[in-house]
Steps between C-alpha positions, in 0.01 A plus 500: 500500500708195593860510612661160443795406723729233355713249696815715468318792665459705182160646422296559185205737484209458263220738405236226485444146628748257344527126459797295612581453130497880451753547781725227356484670158582837660813347654616350172400284201707205622316484830167547322568186292620302803226601746281208609323655799541761769513509877297800613539579870602139548207352304567301183288627206474475121681751280155628399430603861429876517662704777314820588662592834855535629653154524813290536558298183741221402489372143508119493694329220601142425815553707293527818369204701149643468550531125591134465189397693286719273655337194419156638144589594444654158647192332253281691221706339673463163499122551128502577431714195698261278317195638162663440608598151599144410244309709192722548317230697769503776405690817743717695519491880797654684850597390732634771869586508721244675872486566686540169183498294125450492229245431143500375233238568259400224192280475529316169342183366826323418858506632732760353783332307861614443390597150225715650756679717712577194196638318393708802849643545517587131162675522619692806799627301270613219272687742796662674645618169178685412556726805138484612413783733409383851210696648344493844134550576304483822175308547275438795501146631163421349594653164816291489315179591243567228769578243705185558189282513389649170822386331478153657778542760322335793815452711594866472142599586513276808820668620349845461173399667701414814632858522306720749220703344594863446865431418624635168626237257802571280477350152788517253448472127741443211354453156187284528605349834398620848601364838441574865808648669606755760793606278710680412594368157742598224377783275498270196588143413815611318677507838464121524800377305662219701278216613478123486228249586656225709249229590141392557372352826170418663348729762171483686265797470574726796750244632224274633524130410119478514482733199563425135850462361630785284811531284776729619738640242824628651724760340784736571557858385799733526604850409709387202605189311842485667337468842255244361781284359689515829187391687432213259857379556436510877173316445679229304753466780223493760335215307822301522509567875135414570505334843218265405694349211831488687327362809372211291833444321690487829222310682471766774126542557156452351147630535274196508161588357360185655554663839377843390662793320747729673632234739873427471658155528873518574686210338816359666742726312289808556456404864880488539521860388212598727675337797816702429292819473314427824814406695671817379193709589481356851872540565502863387196583714634331811828687450293819457333467839174336393319218674321250275131414531265235368127577486185312385354504149144581611331711765154601613330744265466743791877550497482627142214732599718650771798539267282662233579243232135410452430870438788578265613162368190282478525437122846345543396268785356153470152428629473406870488138619252394767618308806292458817273784386800732471649642182868455415691655211830424329748776575577747219770661715705423809474839673208435742663180623815686601287763670327229707836368618602855597178537699551170678650700787555863598823632349750744647684775313817311596396212269467724196586471222359152451587345164310191390534322167308216338500314173124472515286344229197715412210461259352756262188457287640594159291485185604213276571738213755687713705192595847485346754231584679592823435871458129497590378209711233422758716345768847634576753535777542860607844619602347686789611682813361758739679740728331656802678810623469844657470815289857605570626159381342520152802653322750245634269207429427610144872553442565147624233360269647689203848367575367145523286540185775629273759257636272200442395612152864549405579149628232373262677673212308828461701819463259770385200628693221756467363628830165673557398688816121527526345762728164571668194447276188713522324239713722378780493393862723656763582863573683722253770545762584130517481472119750786470732339754476160336555637148797704621645183655470314169660789310780520755573128465515521119714812499740368764560202269559738208216335307320680221123466520185613325248683719146373446287771659178356638592146396529352847263244644215639710675365810850647449779613265716243326818432308485268198815356343491378141780279372626517143573168337759399242296632206389825662155404628391628840337278761330621817613270779605685815277730703530675837169632634425690818163422657302711748178311429540144634646615835186711541256231382650238730560745787867408516692655788833517677588650835726802447778626731251739662272210594234604247370274226571590136434356156800345325578574136472192279734457201398248234782390274558240234843478340451234234120534476389141458738207455306381194505829314859578600605157377331577168692827479826318580438242227449776241782720632753216471322328208524183712880537530492530877817599681655195668364584847142465365544238228303182579800297382836672537715236333449181302778241472508324161692180432620423149494121535398247763859487621458842666152439643616418853738799504224734376266373773768559765548859385124564514482358853797709610337819370169411666677434830650850478154653464482543124214391274670253269391205288680231302373416152617144445272416207642301212480796261761683296674774694400762242133411548527529878685834481234646269215379720638646824600820322137538392405443865725799578714316757781740606783241484555172317783281631614252236706199604678267259796268536744791528302657789459160665876441496590854617221530758373819336192628317464683167278801570266671253280800574144512367610769254716233337833629629758229562653580839754221474590213723523563874505321832161465666622726781566777248154467352342500846684822583372661180140386556502605867623845400217536248237381747626757751463773238133407460357698207757779510676431171614142461845398379331402174404864425 
């Protein structure tokens, strides 16, 4: 009979097969009430799962990451049940867990209204309170298709029909509602106590714009109401920081639908910030031993066959263009272009490492429903670089990339990071020996920096292990921007070589790395991180000089010119408006400093300085203000004097 080993190493013996719920009850009534699922020998299962052999078991509760995902998945089913209860003619499609919540897509004859959402959420609460038991059953594919067709759920039947014949289909039921799902789910709906429906949006069936438009209801769910309230506060703050709204308010960028979705137009003020970002990026890379490249936007389709992109990345590439009976394609990545430059001549081991960087614009075929401001676009400039080195140089090169990554991110104002190290997946190219060496080199680099990291076993790309760095913004959200990836695949595909010290030819190791990700997305993150209150080194306008009357207009213009001549981004607002009006307007534009000049300042040759937070910094000579501003610019995003 089964011996159950718990995470602390203790064991419990049973005289007959037991369920996960039975084991939780044997441990204690508190755990029995809290149990949402179990992890049996590493596999996540329902609490009803019966264990009939010796096994390792961890009880999953709402405190666990897995438990929170189960709550969200179960709440998505609760949403679908509530919609069907209120609007029987609606059809359910898919309802996955997403970051911080879930969504469910419905086919319904009319748009859902805010009043509908309130009614649905209220019905969800009623269903949860009845503590409906959640039960799993297994059907064959054909049985499941027949069942869902019989109840009029044609979308669900279509999903199941696409599953290979012979596969078992998991169906979860609660009350009179059944849904397709792999599970696991909460034991009963009473565990779903803290949820909120947040919005409705359109979504194409299966993400294809050629298909019909569905309605997507978004929601969030948490372990308790305290966590839900904290999240809703973050959501409210995130709404205030939405880069699309702030970008419009500050006239930074636009997405012109007349030119096509997902294509970014940088307006003059946004372009000023981009120029600062690009100049900084180039300077740091040149100082770091990189040479800069420029490569074309298109190439023969055969190049993408050689690189493997047409095998593994075809769906994200635009269709080929025909020229002189040859096919060309827009580049989705810069990597093969850098490889071609490497292969332009035979390299010696003495040349390695070679570090090449490029701000290269690439194009990805994104579905229209996935596009989102600057965060998901079709054309973007990749902060890209590639290092070609020998095996024994990997550790030093990765360490150098990590130093550069963290230093640059800190200059942009980020202080907290989450680092993942992803290792060899089941399907991979390259020998186990080189994978082990490469992974050890990545670990060594992280540990030598004293960096904590999460090990993602089997999460590497098929062509090599990688380090991913997530930045945490001002309201605690994490953004994946930086990545360092080792590649054994492209050097093999392109037959890259260098002549070693022994005169033999060897394959170099290729390191792909992006520190900011894409300029567009990183700019969007910056807007939301700072809520548009950019530190002075990035601000499109660093100072505005405001005259009180026409008598100071010439003096205000002279100050603006002086600041411009010293390399600062300054403007004079000489409009015939009240000074209070002008101060409010430029404060709303989040200008770091407002320099007010009246008769007193004109006579003394000084300026009255205000910060954008409204603090009166007093009257000072222009030289004193310049010293203050220069000091802030030099600090970049590492805590401004205003903080």
